[in-house]
N, C-alpha and C positions, 0 to 999 in steps of 0.2 A: 733276243739279240738284235740290235738295229742292223738294217741293211748296210752293206759297204757302199760308201759314196761312189757314184759314177758320174762323170761329166755328162750334162744333159744331152748333148748331141750324140754321144756314144750310146747312151741309154735309149734314146729314141730309135737308133739304128737296131739295137738288140731287140727291142720290143716289136718293131716293125717286122723283123724276120719271123718272130713267133706268130704275129698276127697273119702274116702271109701264109704260113703253114696251116693256119686255121681257116683260111679262105676269106678273111675279113678285109684284106687290102690288095686283092689281085687286080691286074690290069691297070696299075698306077693309081687306083682309087683308094679311098679311105685315108686314114692318117692318125697322128697323135701329136699333142703338144704338151710341153712341160713348163710350168711356171718356175722361174729361177729368180727369186726376189721380186724386183719391180719390172722384170722383163719376162717375156714368154718366148721360148725356143720352139720354132716350128720348122717343119720339113719343107723342101721345095715342092712346087706343084708339077704334076705330069711326069713324075719319074717312077721307076720301078722301086717300090718301097723296100723290097728285100735286098736291094743292092745299093741303098743309100750309104753315104759316108758322112762322118761327123762334120767335116769341113764344108759340107753342102747346106748346113743349117742356116736359118735366118733367126734374128732376134727382133721382136717387136715390143713396143711399150704397151702398158695396160690401156692406153688410148688408141692403140693401133698404129702408132707412128713407127716407122722403120728405124731400128737402132743399129743393126749390123747385118751385113749380107755377105754371102760367099764371093770368092774372086771371080767365079764363072759368070759373065754378064748375061748368059742365056737363061739362067735360073731365075725363077720368080717365086714369091712366098706361096704357101698353100692357099688354095681357094677357100679352105675351111677357116681361115684365120679369123674372120669376123664372127663366125659362129663359135669358135673356141672362146673368144673374148666374152661372149654372152654368159657362158657358164662360169668363167673366171670372175667376172665383175659382179654378176647377179647372185652367184652361189658360193663364191670363195673357193672355187675349184683350184686344185694344184696341178691337175692333169686332166686332159679331155681326149677321149678316143672316138674316132669316127669309123664305124664299122659298116662294110658293105655285105655283111653276112646274109646268106640266102635265108636263114631262119628269121632274121629281122624283116627282110623284104616280104616273106610269106606271111608273117604276122600282120603286116599292114594291109594285106589283102583279105584277111579273115575278120578283122575288127574295123569298126567305124571310126569314131573320134578318140576312143580310148582302148588300149590293150589292157586286159584285166584277167588276173588269175588269183586263186587263193589255195591254201592248204597244200602247198608244195614245199618240200624241205629247203630247196635252194632259195626260197624267198628270204630265209634268215641271213643269207649272204649280202643282202642289200641293206645298207645302213638305215636304222630307224624302223625296220620291219621285223615281224615275227611270223612264225609258221602259219598261224590262223588268219593273218591279215589279208585283206584284198589289195593286192599290189596292182597299181594302175600306172600306165605309161601313156602320155598323150601322143597323138598321131597328128602330124601336120602334113599339108599337101606339098608335093615336090614342085620345084621351079626349074626352068631351063638352065639357069646358072646357079651354082652353089651359093655364091655370096648373097643372092636374093632371098635366101631362106632365113637370114639373120633376124629380121624383125619378127617373123612368125615363131621362130625358135625362142627368142627372148620372151615373147608373150606367153608361150607355153610354160617356160621355166617359172614365170611369176604366177601363173594361174594354177599350177600344180606344185606347190612348195615341197611336197614330200618326195617327189620323183628325183631320181638321179640319172634320168635318161629321157630323150625325146626321140620318137620314131618318125621317120620321113617316108611317106607313102611311095612304094615302088622304088625305094632308094637305099635305106639303111637306118642307122641309128647313131645318135650322139650320146655318149655316156661319160660321166665324170666322177671324180672323187677328190678327197682332200689332198691326196698325193698320188703318185703313180701306182703305188701298191693298191690303194683303195679303188682307183679307177680301173685297174686291171681286174681286181676281184669283182667289181660290179659288172664289168663287161662280160666276164666269163659266166657269172650267175644269170645275168639278163639273157645272154645267148642261150643258155640251157632252158630258161623259162620260155623264151620265144619258141624254141624247138618243141618243148613239151606241149605247149598250147596248140601248136599246129598239129601235132600227132593226136592230141586229145580231140580236137575238132574232127580230124579224119576218122577217128573211131566213134564219133558221136557222143563223146563224154563232155559235159559242161566244164568250162575252165574255172568257173566260180562255184564253189560248193554252196548249195542252198541249205539253210537251217543250221549253219555252223556259226562261229563267232563273227563271220563276215555278213550274216543275214541282217541287213538294215541296222547294223551296229558299228561297222567299221567304215570310216570315211574313205572316199575315193582318193583323197589327197588333193583335190582341186579346191583352190581358195574360193570362199564365198558360196559353196554349194552345200546342200543338205546331204546327209548320209543316204546312200542308196545302194541297191544290189545290182 
């Protein structure tokens, strides 16, 4: 049964409250955007995400142009806007979530250029992946300002065409999907996998199973690279 339609601003507020409870958007950090036809609805920057109201939303074009703004002149669009547009324009995303999850942050401290796991059931929740696949998420380096991450994030999206997320070192993750349901599903599954990998490393368990279907037979998902374990 299709989901009941909800106005994008109201839906962003509902999702942000859920993400706040998960610890993904605490301290005004993190966020979510929704594509609505030829425009993208984004939340304001620097506000408590669990207390946002629909009338505080901004609308921007696919080229980043400001199309509509709230009445409050003190509000400004999300610092994530340029990064959201990378996933929308390069991957056709209908929704993008920016998570400050501690599991995502810890994962960036335990892996180098790529987060990598295999043979975990929740991998099946990521579009285009199966249980035995080696799931890879690129990791880019953080910058002092959020908007300065846009170029590196765009390059990672192009270089890893199978991924639906990009991790940012000591910061969090950007995760997307074809619509808000797919983006939410991906975000929950990725967060589980980040947490599982951290616990596996803590216990001395390899995150990629050797000798299985991922042993030199499943691509990392990075464009132009040979299969590797």
